[in-house]
N, C-alpha and C positions, 0 to 999 in steps of 0.2 A: 504494500500500500504506500502510495506516494505521500510524502509529507508536504503539507501546504506551506507556502512561503508568503509572508506578509511583508511587503516592501516598507522601507522607512517612510516613504511618502504617505502610505496608508496608515502608518502608525503615528503620524505627526500630531494628531489630536491627543494621543496618549502622552507623548513627550511634553506637550504644552500643559496638560493637566498635572502631570508629575512636577513640572517646573513651577507651576502656580502653588501647588501644595507645599513644596520645599520653600518657596519664597515666603509663603504665609507663616510657616513654622520657624524659619531661621532668622529672617530679617529683624523681627522684633527683639530677638536676643542680641543681634549684632549692633543694634542702635546704641546700646549702652556703652559700647567701646569708645566711639568718638566723644560721647557725652562725658565720659570719665576724664577726658583730657581738656575739658572746658576751663577757661580762665575766669568765668563769671560764677557768681554764687547761686545762680538759678540753673535748674536742669533744662536746658534748651537744646533743640536740635534743628539745624546744625549749630555747632558751637560758634560763638562770635570771636573767640580767640583760643589759643592753645596754651596749656600749662600742665605741669606735673603736681600742682599744689594739692590736689585731692588725694593723690597717692602718698604725698608727704604727710598729709593729715591722717591718712589711714595708718601708716607705719609709725606716726608720732604719737598716737593716742593709745593709752594703756588698755582701754576697754576693747579696742579692736584686736590688738596683739594678744591680749589675754584670752579672748574668745576663740581666736585662731588656734592657740595651743590646746585649749579645751576640746575643740572640734577634732583636731588631729589626733589627740590622745584617745578620745572616745571612739573615733572612727577606726583607729588602728586596733584597739582592743576588741571592738565589735567584729572586725574582720577576722581576727584570730579565733574568737569564740565561735562565730557562725561557720567559718570554714571547717574547723575541726569537727564540730557537731553536725553540720550539714553534710559534709562528705561521708562521715560515718553513717548517718541516717539514710542517705540516698543509696549508699552501697548495701547496707543491710536490707533495705526495702527491695532493692533490685535482685539481691541474691535469695531473699527469703521466699519460701512458698506459702507463707502464712496467709490465710484467706482474708484477713482483715488488713493486709498491707496497703491496699488502695485507699481504704478508709483512713488509715494512719497518715498516708501521704496527703490526702485531701485536708486532713486536720492541720498538718504542718504548714500547708500553703494557704490556709483559710484567712490569715491576716490580710492577704491581698484583696479579699472581698469585703472586709470589715472596714468601715470608715475609721481613719486614724484618730479622730476625736473620741470615739468610743473606747478604743484601746488606751488612749492617754488618760481618760477619766478613770477607767478601771484600774490602771496602774497607780494613779494618784491615791486612790482609796486603799489599795493593797499596801502601797509603800507607807501611807500614813498609819495603817493598822500595825504593820510590822515594826516600823520605826527604824531610823538609821540609814534609809536609802534615798530619801529626798535630798537634793542638792549634793549628790555624790557621784563620783566617776562610775562606781559600780552600778548605781541605780540607772544612770544614763546608758551604760553598756547593755545591761539587761533589757531595758526598754527598747533600745535601738535593735537589739538582736531579734526581738519578736518580729519586727517589720522587715529586717534584712534576711532572715532565715529562709523565707519562701523563694527568694531569688537564687540562693545557693542550692536548695533542694531541686528546683526546676532545671537549673543549669547542669548540675551533676547527674540528674536522672537522664537528661538527654545525652550526656557524655558516656554514661555507662551503657545506655541503650545501643550506642554505635560501636561499642567495644566487644570483641569476641571473648567472652569469659572462659572459653575452653582453654585459652592460653594460660590463664591462672591455674586452671585445674591440672594442666600438664606440669606446671612448676610444683604444685602440691603433691602430685603423684611421684615426683622425683625426690621428695623429702623435705621440701620447704613447708614451714607452717603457714597458716593463713595470712598472718601479719607480714611475714617476709615475702610471700608470694605477691601480696598486694603492693608492697613498697617497691619491689624490684621488677615486677611485670606489669601490673595494672596501672599504678600511679604514673609511670613515665609515659604511658600511652594516652592518658586522659589529662595530662598536665595543662593543656590549654583550657580545658573546661575548669580545672581548679583555679587557674590564673584568672579566668573570666569571673568565676564565682567570688574570688577574693576581691577583685576590683569592684564588682557590683555591690557587694556588702559594704565596702569602704565608702563608696559614693552615696549609697542610700543613707548610711549613718551620717555622713558629712552634711547632707542636704536636709536631714530630718528636722522639722520645725515643731509640729503639733505636740509630740511627746516631750520635746525639750521645753516648750512653753509651760507644760503642766508640772513637770517634776524637777526643774532646775531654774535657778535665778542667781543674781548677784555674781560672785566670782566664778560660779560654775555655769554661767550662761555660754551657750555655744554661739558660733558665728551667725548661724541662721536666726537665732533668737535675738541677738543684738541688732541684726539688720532689720528684723521686723519691728522691734521697739523703736529704732531710729526712724524708720519709715513712717511710723505712726505719730511720732512726736516732732520730728524736725527733718524735713526733706532737704538734702543738699547733695551736690555731685559726688560726695564721698561714697554715697550708696552706689553710684554708677561704677566707681573704682572697685568697690567690694564685689559688685556683680560681675565685673570683668574678670577679676581674679578667680572668683568661683567658677566662672565659665571656663577659664583655662584649666582649672583643677579637674573639672568634671568632663571635659571634652578631649584634652590632649592625651591623658593616659589611655583611654579606650582606643583612640586612634593609633597610638604607638603599638598597643597590644595587637590590634587588628593587622597592622602592617607587618609586624614581626611574625605573627602566626601565618599570614599568607606567604611570606618568604620561606618560612620553615616548611610549609606544606609543599611548595614548589620544589624546594631543595630535596625533600624526601621523595617526591615523585620522580625527579631526575635520577636519584640514586637507585630507586626501584627499577626504573627503566633501563 
């Protein structure tokens, strides 16, 4: 049976539609970049003049620098916790023949379907009842882990689904225990899924706002919380500088990971060929 070929001219409408969608999604984010270099005290586009004063204001204020370190610390700890727990859970669910494994998987990813405000309110009351977790790094890490875990579970489930588990069984049949077989055979072949899961959990934690609003304040405020409070109380181009830096943090690492993974796959394909 012959395959039908659609010319680029006939697909021009599709290219235009995709271009409009990308334009609609990306341009509003990119506007903050020139605004962050404005020389005026008002957030205007296009800027009337150019200056680095708002980046100097950002790096010169303790509230911004302190919140950055809080966000980085919490995001890094969340990444470690969710990656270790999520990889283990996804591996166990993939390998297990337990009849409730799909129910357990659905439960683990259910925070994706629950509004963040409900999760945040529930955590606030639980933390208040337990005591000692409000305004702490541990409390923020546990809270962010709840919303970051589904991304790790989904990413690793896809990674394990594309991996031939019989290779691990061969290693175990040759004398390796399950842990050694996983570390030496399975993990190297799903490393890009693990890296993606780590990156996603870090970014989810770094950007999380609602939970941070409910369970942290003062010196434990995250960057997103301080940004929200500043946007509510005093709007100035410093917010554009913060948004630009957050845009770099959340977009450049995924792009670099994608480029590295693509080059590694091409190199692997050439070696196999």
